[in-house]
Biopython code that builds the backbone (N, CA, C, O; Angstrom):
import numpy as np
from Bio.PDB.StructureBuilder import StructureBuilder

atoms = [
    (1, "MET", "N", (0.826, -1.173, 0.037)),
    (1, "MET", "CA", (0.048, 0.010, -0.034)),
    (1, "MET", "C", (0.935, 1.235, 0.021)),
    (1, "MET", "O", (1.820, 1.375, 0.866)),
    (2, "ARG", "N", (0.651, 2.115, -0.925)),
    (2, "ARG", "CA", (1.352, 3.366, -1.065)),
    (2, "ARG", "C", (0.585, 4.525, -0.480)),
    (2, "ARG", "O", (-0.479, 4.857, -1.003)),
    (3, "GLN", "N", (1.076, 5.183, 0.608)),
    (3, "GLN", "CA", (0.283, 6.286, 1.155)),
    (3, "GLN", "C", (1.185, 7.504, 1.015)),
    (3, "GLN", "O", (2.412, 7.407, 1.027)),
    (4, "PRO", "N", (0.540, 8.638, 0.885)),
    (4, "PRO", "CA", (1.308, 9.945, 0.724)),
    (4, "PRO", "C", (1.861, 10.231, 2.170)),
    (4, "PRO", "O", (1.348, 9.730, 3.171)),
    (5, "LEU", "N", (2.920, 11.054, 2.203)),
    (5, "LEU", "CA", (3.589, 11.413, 3.428)),
    (5, "LEU", "C", (3.108, 12.785, 3.890)),
    (5, "LEU", "O", (2.918, 13.705, 3.095)),
    (6, "ILE", "N", (2.926, 12.883, 5.148)),
    (6, "ILE", "CA", (2.693, 14.213, 5.874)),
    (6, "ILE", "C", (3.950, 14.380, 6.803)),
    (6, "ILE", "O", (4.336, 13.519, 7.594)),
    (7, "SER", "N", (4.508, 15.545, 6.608)),
    (7, "SER", "CA", (5.812, 15.764, 7.244)),
    (7, "SER", "C", (6.157, 17.218, 7.560)),
    (7, "SER", "O", (5.614, 18.116, 6.917)),
    (8, "SER", "N", (6.981, 17.467, 8.461)),
    (8, "SER", "CA", (7.415, 18.867, 8.741)),
    (8, "SER", "C", (8.447, 19.251, 7.544)),
    (8, "SER", "O", (8.940, 18.414, 6.788)),
    (9, "ALA", "N", (8.681, 20.579, 7.495)),
    (9, "ALA", "CA", (9.507, 21.053, 6.447)),
    (9, "ALA", "C", (11.012, 20.513, 6.759)),
    (9, "ALA", "O", (11.754, 20.219, 5.821)),
    (10, "LEU", "N", (11.386, 20.407, 7.959)),
    (10, "LEU", "CA", (12.679, 19.955, 8.308)),
    (10, "LEU", "C", (12.911, 18.566, 7.919)),
    (10, "LEU", "O", (13.944, 18.235, 7.338)),
    (11, "THR", "N", (11.876, 17.649, 8.253)),
    (11, "THR", "CA", (11.920, 16.278, 7.824)),
    (11, "THR", "C", (11.976, 16.073, 6.346)),
    (11, "THR", "O", (12.743, 15.251, 5.845)),
    (12, "ALA", "N", (11.115, 16.867, 5.604)),
    (12, "ALA", "CA", (11.165, 16.806, 4.133)),
    (12, "ALA", "C", (12.586, 17.185, 3.643)),
    (12, "ALA", "O", (13.094, 16.500, 2.755)),
    (13, "GLN", "N", (13.209, 18.163, 4.135)),
    (13, "GLN", "CA", (14.581, 18.491, 3.840)),
    (13, "GLN", "C", (15.543, 17.368, 4.071)),
    (13, "GLN", "O", (16.436, 17.129, 3.259)),
    (14, "LYS", "N", (15.377, 16.694, 5.141)),
    (14, "LYS", "CA", (16.310, 15.556, 5.497)),
    (14, "LYS", "C", (16.003, 14.424, 4.530)),
    (14, "LYS", "O", (16.924, 13.703, 4.147)),
    (15, "LEU", "N", (14.723, 14.225, 4.106)),
    (15, "LEU", "CA", (14.399, 13.128, 3.093)),
    (15, "LEU", "C", (15.081, 13.468, 1.733)),
    (15, "LEU", "O", (15.565, 12.564, 1.052)),
    (16, "ARG", "N", (15.117, 14.727, 1.351)),
    (16, "ARG", "CA", (15.713, 15.111, 0.142)),
    (16, "ARG", "C", (17.216, 14.860, 0.306)),
    (16, "ARG", "O", (17.807, 14.303, -0.619)),
    (17, "MET", "N", (17.794, 15.179, 1.264)),
    (17, "MET", "CA", (19.268, 15.066, 1.450)),
    (17, "MET", "C", (19.635, 13.553, 1.502)),
    (17, "MET", "O", (20.728, 13.184, 1.070)),
    (18, "ALA", "N", (18.753, 12.688, 2.015)),
    (18, "ALA", "CA", (18.923, 11.292, 1.937)),
    (18, "ALA", "C", (18.691, 10.646, 0.628)),
    (18, "ALA", "O", (18.920, 9.445, 0.487)),
    (19, "GLY", "N", (18.256, 11.371, -0.320)),
    (19, "GLY", "CA", (17.927, 10.982, -1.573)),
    (19, "GLY", "C", (16.687, 10.262, -1.816)),
    (19, "GLY", "O", (16.526, 9.614, -2.850)),
    (20, "LEU", "N", (15.748, 10.354, -0.850)),
    (20, "LEU", "CA", (14.405, 9.687, -0.907)),
    (20, "LEU", "C", (13.381, 10.590, -1.612)),
    (20, "LEU", "O", (12.335, 10.081, -2.015)),
    (21, "LEU", "N", (13.621, 11.906, -1.786)),
    (21, "LEU", "CA", (12.764, 12.722, -2.501)),
    (21, "LEU", "C", (13.604, 13.336, -3.646)),
    (21, "LEU", "O", (14.769, 13.701, -3.495)),
    (22, "PRO", "N", (12.937, 13.415, -4.764)),
    (22, "PRO", "CA", (13.692, 14.071, -5.959)),
    (22, "PRO", "C", (13.727, 15.568, -5.783)),
    (22, "PRO", "O", (12.910, 16.149, -5.069)),
    (23, "GLU", "N", (14.662, 16.166, -6.429)),
    (23, "GLU", "CA", (14.790, 17.539, -6.481)),
    (23, "GLU", "C", (13.696, 18.264, -7.244)),
    (23, "GLU", "O", (13.159, 19.294, -6.838)),
    (24, "ARG", "N", (13.410, 17.642, -8.385)),
    (24, "ARG", "CA", (12.416, 18.207, -9.319)),
    (24, "ARG", "C", (11.632, 16.981, -9.934)),
    (24, "ARG", "O", (12.197, 16.023, -10.461)),
    (25, "GLY", "N", (10.323, 17.117, -9.812)),
    (25, "GLY", "CA", (9.426, 16.122, -10.413)),
    (25, "GLY", "C", (9.308, 14.797, -9.702)),
    (25, "GLY", "O", (10.114, 14.566, -8.801)),
    (26, "PRO", "N", (8.409, 13.921, -10.004)),
    (26, "PRO", "CA", (8.153, 12.704, -9.354)),
    (26, "PRO", "C", (9.083, 11.527, -9.815)),
    (26, "PRO", "O", (9.055, 10.448, -9.222)),
    (27, "GLU", "N", (9.895, 11.753, -10.870)),
    (27, "GLU", "CA", (10.619, 10.663, -11.424)),
    (27, "GLU", "C", (11.619, 10.111, -10.384)),
    (27, "GLU", "O", (12.420, 10.860, -9.824)),
    (28, "GLY", "N", (11.555, 8.784, -10.136)),
    (28, "GLY", "CA", (12.503, 8.225, -9.184)),
    (28, "GLY", "C", (12.201, 8.446, -7.745)),
    (28, "GLY", "O", (13.020, 8.125, -6.883)),
    (29, "ALA", "N", (11.024, 8.996, -7.450)),
    (29, "ALA", "CA", (10.766, 9.372, -6.114)),
    (29, "ALA", "C", (10.408, 8.055, -5.260)),
    (29, "ALA", "O", (9.583, 7.234, -5.659)),
    (30, "HIS", "N", (11.046, 7.944, -4.154)),
    (30, "HIS", "CA", (10.735, 6.810, -3.234)),
    (30, "HIS", "C", (9.579, 7.219, -2.310)),
    (30, "HIS", "O", (8.779, 6.380, -1.898)),
    (31, "VAL", "N", (9.505, 8.470, -2.002)),
    (31, "VAL", "CA", (8.464, 9.008, -1.093)),
    (31, "VAL", "C", (7.603, 10.041, -1.809)),
    (31, "VAL", "O", (8.137, 10.894, -2.518)),
    (32, "ARG", "N", (6.315, 9.985, -1.645)),
    (32, "ARG", "CA", (5.467, 11.121, -2.283)),
    (32, "ARG", "C", (4.953, 11.867, -1.164)),
    (32, "ARG", "O", (4.262, 11.321, -0.304)),
    (33, "LEU", "N", (5.274, 13.155, -1.131)),
    (33, "LEU", "CA", (4.767, 14.156, -0.127)),
    (33, "LEU", "C", (3.403, 14.654, -0.526)),
    (33, "LEU", "O", (3.146, 15.012, -1.676)),
    (34, "ARG", "N", (2.496, 14.663, 0.513)),
    (34, "ARG", "CA", (1.215, 15.239, 0.258)),
    (34, "ARG", "C", (1.092, 16.609, 1.007)),
    (34, "ARG", "O", (0.422, 17.541, 0.561)),
    (35, "LEU", "N", (1.766, 16.654, 2.135)),
    (35, "LEU", "CA", (1.509, 17.965, 3.032)),
    (35, "LEU", "C", (2.779, 18.162, 3.741)),
    (35, "LEU", "O", (3.322, 17.236, 4.343)),
    (36, "VAL", "N", (3.292, 19.412, 3.681)),
    (36, "VAL", "CA", (4.456, 19.791, 4.432)),
    (36, "VAL", "C", (4.103, 21.062, 5.147)),
    (36, "VAL", "O", (3.524, 21.966, 4.545)),
    (37, "SER", "N", (4.415, 21.156, 6.346)),
    (37, "SER", "CA", (4.205, 22.337, 7.217)),
    (37, "SER", "C", (5.094, 22.413, 8.417)),
    (37, "SER", "O", (5.553, 21.363, 8.865)),
    (38, "PRO", "N", (5.381, 23.559, 8.980)),
    (38, "PRO", "CA", (6.136, 23.688, 10.136)),
    (38, "PRO", "C", (5.315, 23.514, 11.342)),
    (38, "PRO", "O", (5.898, 23.459, 12.425)),
    (39, "ASN", "N", (3.978, 23.414, 11.290)),
    (39, "ASN", "CA", (3.019, 23.305, 12.449)),
    (39, "ASN", "C", (2.744, 21.853, 12.675)),
    (39, "ASN", "O", (2.081, 21.225, 11.849)),
    (40, "PHE", "N", (3.223, 21.286, 13.757)),
    (40, "PHE", "CA", (2.959, 19.902, 14.101)),
    (40, "PHE", "C", (1.526, 19.673, 14.469)),
    (40, "PHE", "O", (1.045, 18.572, 14.200)),
    (41, "TYR", "N", (0.759, 20.616, 15.074)),
    (41, "TYR", "CA", (-0.637, 20.549, 15.391)),
    (41, "TYR", "C", (-1.426, 20.317, 14.085)),
    (41, "TYR", "O", (-2.333, 19.488, 14.010)),
    (42, "PHE", "N", (-1.042, 21.068, 13.102)),
    (42, "PHE", "CA", (-1.769, 21.003, 11.775)),
    (42, "PHE", "C", (-1.521, 19.715, 11.191)),
    (42, "PHE", "O", (-2.457, 19.095, 10.686)),
    (43, "LEU", "N", (-0.325, 19.237, 11.208)),
    (43, "LEU", "CA", (0.130, 17.953, 10.649)),
    (43, "LEU", "C", (-0.527, 16.786, 11.397)),
    (43, "LEU", "O", (-0.940, 15.803, 10.782)),
    (44, "ARG", "N", (-0.622, 16.905, 12.750)),
    (44, "ARG", "CA", (-1.335, 15.850, 13.482)),
    (44, "ARG", "C", (-2.796, 15.785, 13.066)),
    (44, "ARG", "O", (-3.326, 14.699, 12.830)),
    (45, "ASP", "N", (-3.430, 16.900, 12.978)),
    (45, "ASP", "CA", (-4.844, 16.898, 12.587)),
    (45, "ASP", "C", (-4.980, 16.268, 11.153)),
    (45, "ASP", "O", (-5.896, 15.473, 10.943)),
    (46, "ALA", "N", (-4.128, 16.588, 10.203)),
    (46, "ALA", "CA", (-4.128, 15.893, 9.014)),
    (46, "ALA", "C", (-4.060, 14.418, 9.121)),
    (46, "ALA", "O", (-4.860, 13.725, 8.492)),
    (47, "LEU", "N", (-3.075, 13.854, 9.944)),
    (47, "LEU", "CA", (-3.006, 12.456, 10.162)),
    (47, "LEU", "C", (-4.368, 11.829, 10.693)),
    (47, "LEU", "O", (-4.878, 10.820, 10.204)),
    (48, "LEU", "N", (-4.860, 12.508, 11.691)),
    (48, "LEU", "CA", (-6.091, 12.007, 12.222)),
    (48, "LEU", "C", (-7.272, 12.097, 11.219)),
    (48, "LEU", "O", (-8.266, 11.408, 11.448)),
    (49, "GLN", "N", (-7.238, 12.822, 10.229)),
    (49, "GLN", "CA", (-8.272, 12.839, 9.152)),
    (49, "GLN", "C", (-7.939, 11.795, 8.098)),
    (49, "GLN", "O", (-8.667, 11.701, 7.110)),
    (50, "GLY", "N", (-6.920, 11.035, 8.246)),
    (50, "GLY", "CA", (-6.537, 10.033, 7.285)),
    (50, "GLY", "C", (-5.943, 10.470, 5.960)),
    (50, "GLY", "O", (-6.090, 9.779, 4.952)),
    (51, "LEU", "N", (-5.290, 11.582, 5.955)),
    (51, "LEU", "CA", (-4.805, 12.133, 4.768)),
    (51, "LEU", "C", (-3.362, 11.485, 4.331)),
    (51, "LEU", "O", (-2.816, 11.851, 3.290)),
    (52, "GLY", "N", (-2.882, 10.670, 5.042)),
    (52, "GLY", "CA", (-1.557, 9.960, 4.742)),
    (52, "GLY", "C", (-0.901, 9.376, 6.018)),
    (52, "GLY", "O", (-1.484, 9.291, 7.099)),
    (53, "VAL", "N", (0.252, 9.018, 5.802)),
    (53, "VAL", "CA", (1.114, 8.658, 6.874)),
    (53, "VAL", "C", (2.083, 9.720, 7.234)),
    (53, "VAL", "O", (2.408, 10.548, 6.383)),
    (54, "GLY", "N", (2.597, 9.757, 8.510)),
    (54, "GLY", "CA", (3.479, 10.878, 8.876)),
    (54, "GLY", "C", (4.682, 10.465, 9.767)),
    (54, "GLY", "O", (4.674, 9.456, 10.473)),
    (55, "LEU", "N", (5.671, 11.301, 9.675)),
    (55, "LEU", "CA", (6.769, 11.232, 10.468)),
    (55, "LEU", "C", (6.730, 12.367, 11.448)),
    (55, "LEU", "O", (7.064, 13.517, 11.164)),
    (56, "MET", "N", (6.292, 11.959, 12.646)),
    (56, "MET", "CA", (6.048, 13.090, 13.668)),
    (56, "MET", "C", (6.806, 12.738, 14.950)),
    (56, "MET", "O", (7.099, 11.563, 15.171)),
    (57, "PRO", "N", (7.141, 13.740, 15.823)),
    (57, "PRO", "CA", (7.696, 13.542, 17.113)),
    (57, "PRO", "C", (6.689, 12.735, 17.979)),
    (57, "PRO", "O", (5.478, 12.921, 17.854)),
    (58, "ASP", "N", (7.176, 11.884, 18.814)),
    (58, "ASP", "CA", (6.344, 11.049, 19.651)),
    (58, "ASP", "C", (5.434, 11.928, 20.459)),
    (58, "ASP", "O", (4.241, 11.634, 20.535)),
    (59, "TYR", "N", (5.945, 13.054, 21.107)),
    (59, "TYR", "CA", (5.105, 13.817, 22.023)),
    (59, "TYR", "C", (3.855, 14.341, 21.308)),
    (59, "TYR", "O", (2.829, 14.588, 21.942)),
    (60, "MET", "N", (3.945, 14.506, 20.005)),
    (60, "MET", "CA", (2.818, 15.041, 19.371)),
    (60, "MET", "C", (1.748, 14.075, 18.937)),
    (60, "MET", "O", (0.657, 14.486, 18.541)),
    (61, "VAL", "N", (2.044, 12.804, 19.008)),
    (61, "VAL", "CA", (1.017, 11.757, 18.558)),
    (61, "VAL", "C", (0.781, 10.617, 19.608)),
    (61, "VAL", "O", (-0.045, 9.728, 19.401)),
    (62, "GLN", "N", (1.545, 10.683, 20.741)),
    (62, "GLN", "CA", (1.474, 9.640, 21.778)),
    (62, "GLN", "C", (0.045, 9.488, 22.276)),
    (62, "GLN", "O", (-0.443, 8.364, 22.397)),
    (63, "GLU", "N", (-0.688, 10.669, 22.588)),
    (63, "GLU", "CA", (-2.052, 10.557, 23.063)),
    (63, "GLU", "C", (-2.916, 9.816, 22.127)),
    (63, "GLU", "O", (-3.639, 8.895, 22.507)),
    (64, "ALA", "N", (-2.839, 10.241, 20.826)),
    (64, "ALA", "CA", (-3.686, 9.746, 19.746)),
    (64, "ALA", "C", (-3.413, 8.205, 19.552)),
    (64, "ALA", "O", (-4.318, 7.430, 19.246)),
    (65, "MET", "N", (-2.071, 7.801, 19.756)),
    (65, "MET", "CA", (-1.774, 6.418, 19.695)),
    (65, "MET", "C", (-2.381, 5.674, 20.799)),
    (65, "MET", "O", (-2.996, 4.632, 20.572)),
    (66, "ASN", "N", (-2.239, 6.172, 22.048)),
    (66, "ASN", "CA", (-2.865, 5.631, 23.180)),
    (66, "ASN", "C", (-4.342, 5.392, 23.099)),
    (66, "ASN", "O", (-4.864, 4.441, 23.682)),
    (67, "GLN", "N", (-5.022, 6.255, 22.375)),
    (67, "GLN", "CA", (-6.474, 6.204, 22.260)),
    (67, "GLN", "C", (-6.861, 5.245, 20.954)),
    (67, "GLN", "O", (-8.028, 4.960, 20.687)),
    (68, "GLY", "N", (-5.839, 4.837, 20.261)),
    (68, "GLY", "CA", (-6.110, 3.989, 19.117)),
    (68, "GLY", "C", (-6.441, 4.711, 17.896)),
    (68, "GLY", "O", (-6.768, 4.064, 16.901)),
    (69, "ALA", "N", (-6.388, 6.050, 17.862)),
    (69, "ALA", "CA", (-6.738, 6.887, 16.685)),
    (69, "ALA", "C", (-5.603, 6.851, 15.690)),
    (69, "ALA", "O", (-5.876, 6.998, 14.499)),
    (70, "LEU", "N", (-4.319, 6.663, 16.084)),
    (70, "LEU", "CA", (-3.204, 6.428, 15.165)),
    (70, "LEU", "C", (-2.419, 5.207, 15.548)),
    (70, "LEU", "O", (-2.390, 4.784, 16.704)),
    (71, "GLU", "N", (-1.799, 4.666, 14.565)),
    (71, "GLU", "CA", (-0.896, 3.406, 14.832)),
    (71, "GLU", "C", (0.477, 3.736, 14.315)),
    (71, "GLU", "O", (0.660, 4.435, 13.319)),
    (72, "PRO", "N", (1.421, 3.208, 15.030)),
    (72, "PRO", "CA", (2.803, 3.422, 14.654)),
    (72, "PRO", "C", (3.174, 2.518, 13.488)),
    (72, "PRO", "O", (2.692, 1.388, 13.413)),
    (73, "LEU", "N", (4.033, 2.996, 12.563)),
    (73, "LEU", "CA", (4.443, 2.176, 11.474)),
    (73, "LEU", "C", (5.539, 1.261, 12.027)),
    (73, "LEU", "O", (6.306, 1.650, 12.908)),
    (74, "PRO", "N", (5.596, 0.019, 11.485)),
    (74, "PRO", "CA", (6.672, -0.864, 11.937)),
    (74, "PRO", "C", (7.994, -0.620, 11.345)),
    (74, "PRO", "O", (8.496, -1.417, 10.553)),
    (75, "LEU", "N", (8.571, 0.477, 11.718)),
    (75, "LEU", "CA", (9.931, 0.880, 11.237)),
    (75, "LEU", "C", (10.844, 0.692, 12.328)),
    (75, "LEU", "O", (10.542, 0.929, 13.497)),
    (76, "SER", "N", (12.097, 0.213, 11.900)),
    (76, "SER", "CA", (13.157, 0.130, 13.031)),
    (76, "SER", "C", (13.746, 1.483, 13.157)),
    (76, "SER", "O", (13.696, 2.274, 12.216)),
    (77, "PRO", "N", (14.303, 1.774, 14.288)),
    (77, "PRO", "CA", (14.881, 3.107, 14.564)),
    (77, "PRO", "C", (16.091, 3.372, 13.594)),
    (77, "PRO", "O", (16.387, 4.498, 13.194)),
    (78, "GLU", "N", (16.734, 2.263, 13.269)),
    (78, "GLU", "CA", (17.895, 2.342, 12.460)),
    (78, "GLU", "C", (17.476, 2.948, 11.022)),
    (78, "GLU", "O", (18.190, 3.765, 10.439)),
    (79, "SER", "N", (16.320, 2.499, 10.535)),
    (79, "SER", "CA", (15.898, 2.997, 9.197)),
    (79, "SER", "C", (15.595, 4.501, 9.217)),
    (79, "SER", "O", (15.577, 5.118, 8.151)),
    (80, "LEU", "N", (15.374, 5.070, 10.293)),
    (80, "LEU", "CA", (15.216, 6.592, 10.398)),
    (80, "LEU", "C", (16.318, 7.334, 10.981)),
    (80, "LEU", "O", (16.118, 8.452, 11.455)),
    (81, "GLY", "N", (17.487, 6.786, 10.981)),
    (81, "GLY", "CA", (18.617, 7.304, 11.590)),
    (81, "GLY", "C", (19.022, 8.642, 10.931)),
    (81, "GLY", "O", (19.541, 9.515, 11.627)),
    (82, "PHE", "N", (18.808, 8.830, 9.636)),
    (82, "PHE", "CA", (19.066, 10.058, 8.907)),
    (82, "PHE", "C", (18.207, 11.170, 9.383)),
    (82, "PHE", "O", (18.483, 12.310, 9.009)),
    (83, "LEU", "N", (17.216, 10.969, 10.152)),
    (83, "LEU", "CA", (16.418, 12.045, 10.678)),
    (83, "LEU", "C", (16.743, 12.633, 11.937)),
    (83, "LEU", "O", (16.116, 13.602, 12.365)),
    (84, "THR", "N", (17.811, 12.031, 12.634)),
    (84, "THR", "CA", (18.207, 12.556, 13.938)),
    (84, "THR", "C", (18.747, 13.965, 13.800)),
    (84, "THR", "O", (19.266, 14.350, 12.753)),
    (85, "THR", "N", (18.622, 14.693, 14.827)),
    (85, "THR", "CA", (19.073, 16.111, 14.896)),
    (85, "THR", "C", (20.148, 16.204, 15.986)),
    (85, "THR", "O", (19.920, 15.754, 17.109)),
    (86, "ALA", "N", (21.265, 16.754, 15.686)),
    (86, "ALA", "CA", (22.253, 16.903, 16.696)),
    (86, "ALA", "C", (22.050, 18.393, 17.391)),
    (86, "ALA", "O", (21.584, 19.344, 16.764)),
    (87, "MET", "N", (22.429, 18.454, 18.656)),
    (87, "MET", "CA", (22.348, 19.680, 19.347)),
    (87, "MET", "C", (23.750, 20.055, 19.827)),
    (87, "MET", "O", (24.577, 19.222, 20.200)),
    (88, "PHE", "N", (23.947, 21.351, 19.789)),
    (88, "PHE", "CA", (25.308, 21.842, 20.238)),
    (88, "PHE", "C", (25.003, 22.988, 21.205)),
    (88, "PHE", "O", (24.093, 23.800, 21.031)),
    (89, "LEU", "N", (25.847, 22.978, 22.237)),
    (89, "LEU", "CA", (25.834, 24.079, 23.149)),
    (89, "LEU", "C", (27.195, 24.755, 23.058)),
    (89, "LEU", "O", (28.258, 24.200, 23.337)),
    (90, "LEU", "N", (27.050, 26.041, 22.630)),
    (90, "LEU", "CA", (28.291, 26.894, 22.325)),
    (90, "LEU", "C", (28.509, 27.775, 23.638)),
    (90, "LEU", "O", (27.572, 28.329, 24.211)),
    (91, "HIS", "N", (29.719, 27.843, 24.021)),
    (91, "HIS", "CA", (30.082, 28.698, 25.125)),
    (91, "HIS", "C", (31.545, 29.163, 24.984)),
    (91, "HIS", "O", (32.290, 28.579, 24.197)),
    (92, "LEU", "N", (31.939, 30.119, 25.670)),
    (92, "LEU", "CA", (33.256, 30.569, 25.665)),
    (92, "LEU", "C", (34.175, 29.624, 26.370)),
    (92, "LEU", "O", (33.820, 29.136, 27.443)),
    (93, "PRO", "N", (35.271, 29.350, 25.866)),
    (93, "PRO", "CA", (36.135, 28.459, 26.574)),
    (93, "PRO", "C", (36.662, 29.141, 27.796)),
    (93, "PRO", "O", (36.944, 30.338, 27.738)),
    (94, "THR", "N", (36.816, 28.446, 28.915)),
    (94, "THR", "CA", (37.347, 28.907, 30.152)),
    (94, "THR", "C", (37.946, 27.852, 30.885)),
    (94, "THR", "O", (37.456, 26.725, 30.814)),
    (95, "ARG", "N", (39.002, 28.091, 31.619)),
    (95, "ARG", "CA", (39.681, 27.139, 32.448)),
    (95, "ARG", "C", (38.841, 26.722, 33.680)),
    (95, "ARG", "O", (38.896, 25.576, 34.125)),
    (96, "TYR", "N", (38.082, 27.663, 34.204)),
    (96, "TYR", "CA", (37.312, 27.491, 35.390)),
    (96, "TYR", "C", (35.816, 27.884, 35.130)),
    (96, "TYR", "O", (35.390, 29.001, 35.424)),
    (97, "PRO", "N", (35.036, 26.896, 34.559)),
    (97, "PRO", "CA", (33.658, 27.224, 34.251)),
    (97, "PRO", "C", (32.824, 27.563, 35.546)),
    (97, "PRO", "O", (33.064, 27.039, 36.634)),
    (98, "SER", "N", (31.887, 28.427, 35.347)),
    (98, "SER", "CA", (31.054, 28.793, 36.473)),
    (98, "SER", "C", (30.152, 27.682, 36.982)),
    (98, "SER", "O", (29.862, 26.747, 36.235)),
    (99, "ARG", "N", (29.734, 27.748, 38.127)),
    (99, "ARG", "CA", (28.866, 26.612, 38.767)),
    (99, "ARG", "C", (27.623, 26.503, 37.889)),
    (99, "ARG", "O", (27.352, 25.367, 37.501)),
    (100, "PRO", "N", (26.842, 27.481, 37.522)),
    (100, "PRO", "CA", (25.646, 27.319, 36.657)),
    (100, "PRO", "C", (25.905, 26.634, 35.349)),
    (100, "PRO", "O", (25.086, 25.844, 34.880)),
    (101, "MET", "N", (27.116, 26.949, 34.714)),
    (101, "MET", "CA", (27.555, 26.286, 33.431)),
    (101, "MET", "C", (27.767, 24.786, 33.731)),
    (101, "MET", "O", (27.268, 23.899, 33.039)),
    (102, "THR", "N", (28.484, 24.585, 34.728)),
    (102, "THR", "CA", (28.831, 23.103, 35.077)),
    (102, "THR", "C", (27.509, 22.337, 35.329)),
    (102, "THR", "O", (27.353, 21.210, 34.858)),
    (103, "LEU", "N", (26.622, 22.907, 36.021)),
    (103, "LEU", "CA", (25.402, 22.227, 36.445)),
    (103, "LEU", "C", (24.543, 21.961, 35.097)),
    (103, "LEU", "O", (23.967, 20.891, 34.899)),
    (104, "LEU", "N", (24.521, 23.007, 34.227)),
    (104, "LEU", "CA", (23.776, 22.956, 32.970)),
    (104, "LEU", "C", (24.383, 21.777, 32.055)),
    (104, "LEU", "O", (23.678, 20.914, 31.532)),
    (105, "LEU", "N", (25.653, 21.848, 31.942)),
    (105, "LEU", "CA", (26.361, 20.702, 31.115)),
    (105, "LEU", "C", (26.149, 19.335, 31.665)),
    (105, "LEU", "O", (25.887, 18.401, 30.907)),
    (106, "ASP", "N", (26.260, 19.169, 33.049)),
    (106, "ASP", "CA", (25.914, 17.973, 33.663)),
    (106, "ASP", "C", (24.433, 17.439, 33.440)),
    (106, "ASP", "O", (24.180, 16.262, 33.181)),
    (107, "PHE", "N", (23.552, 18.376, 33.563)),
    (107, "PHE", "CA", (22.122, 18.120, 33.377)),
    (107, "PHE", "C", (21.828, 17.660, 31.981)),
    (107, "PHE", "O", (21.090, 16.699, 31.764)),
    (108, "LEU", "N", (22.451, 18.401, 30.975)),
    (108, "LEU", "CA", (22.195, 18.056, 29.573)),
    (108, "LEU", "C", (22.853, 16.735, 29.200)),
    (108, "LEU", "O", (22.296, 15.969, 28.414)),
    (109, "GLU", "N", (24.063, 16.450, 29.768)),
    (109, "GLU", "CA", (24.603, 15.195, 29.531)),
    (109, "GLU", "C", (23.810, 13.972, 30.069)),
    (109, "GLU", "O", (23.617, 12.945, 29.419)),
    (110, "GLU", "N", (23.395, 14.192, 31.272)),
    (110, "GLU", "CA", (22.542, 13.101, 31.938)),
    (110, "GLU", "C", (21.289, 12.892, 31.199)),
    (110, "GLU", "O", (20.859, 11.755, 31.002)),
    (111, "ARG", "N", (20.663, 13.992, 30.766)),
    (111, "ARG", "CA", (19.381, 13.921, 30.096)),
    (111, "ARG", "C", (19.525, 13.264, 28.682)),
    (111, "ARG", "O", (18.629, 12.561, 28.214)),
    (112, "SER", "N", (20.646, 13.515, 28.054)),
    (112, "SER", "CA", (20.888, 12.897, 26.716)),
    (112, "SER", "C", (21.064, 11.433, 26.873)),
    (112, "SER", "O", (20.626, 10.654, 26.026)),
    (113, "LYS", "N", (21.667, 11.055, 27.891)),
    (113, "LYS", "CA", (21.890, 9.537, 28.182)),
    (113, "LYS", "C", (20.511, 8.922, 28.501)),
    (113, "LYS", "O", (20.213, 7.819, 28.041)),
    (114, "TRP", "N", (19.688, 9.610, 29.267)),
    (114, "TRP", "CA", (18.400, 9.089, 29.609)),
    (114, "TRP", "C", (17.482, 8.926, 28.320)),
    (114, "TRP", "O", (16.811, 7.909, 28.146)),
    (115, "GLN", "N", (17.495, 9.963, 27.452)),
    (115, "GLN", "CA", (16.737, 9.910, 26.207)),
    (115, "GLN", "C", (17.259, 8.790, 25.298)),
    (115, "GLN", "O", (16.447, 8.119, 24.661)),
    (116, "HIS", "N", (18.555, 8.558, 25.210)),
    (116, "HIS", "CA", (19.149, 7.628, 24.400)),
    (116, "HIS", "C", (18.777, 6.244, 24.879)),
    (116, "HIS", "O", (18.480, 5.391, 24.043)),
    (117, "ASN", "N", (18.774, 5.960, 26.185)),
    (117, "ASN", "CA", (18.416, 4.686, 26.774)),
    (117, "ASN", "C", (16.956, 4.329, 26.529)),
    (117, "ASN", "O", (16.604, 3.153, 26.442)),
    (118, "GLU", "N", (16.050, 5.421, 26.411)),
    (118, "GLU", "CA", (14.650, 5.126, 26.211)),
    (118, "GLU", "C", (14.398, 4.585, 24.840)),
    (118, "GLU", "O", (13.419, 3.864, 24.648)),
    (119, "ASP", "N", (15.205, 4.884, 23.900)),
    (119, "ASP", "CA", (15.004, 4.419, 22.503)),
    (119, "ASP", "C", (15.452, 3.033, 22.415)),
    (119, "ASP", "O", (15.382, 2.428, 21.345)),
]
sb = StructureBuilder()
sb.init_structure("model")
sb.init_model(0)
sb.init_chain("A")
sb.init_seg("    ")
for serial, (resi, resn, name, xyz) in enumerate(atoms, 1):
    if name == "N":
        sb.init_residue(resn, " ", resi, " ")
    sb.init_atom(name, np.array(xyz, "f"), 0.0, 1.0, " ", f" {name:<3s}", serial, name[0])
structure = sb.get_structure()
């Protein structure tokens, strides 16, 4: 079954970079986009209306999945690895970082480990 994709603009850009969307025209397209928007609430509503399948953050669709209104696709996390986003914290280098900076870095490091272990 071929369903059109509902996606955020950033996800569509990453799909293009991965070679899954053509630059021009439908020739050779592996994925057919129906709807692209930066608004996740709008995209979630489109999914709930049955306009296609979507690549959405868990926090936007978890409640609908718990209620049975949406079903997750059987995709392995490795197959969507190209969609991951890296985060960077830029700060001025210093030999003696302030206590707030140290606490923030420790918190972010611990939080990223926790998030990674949940996947």
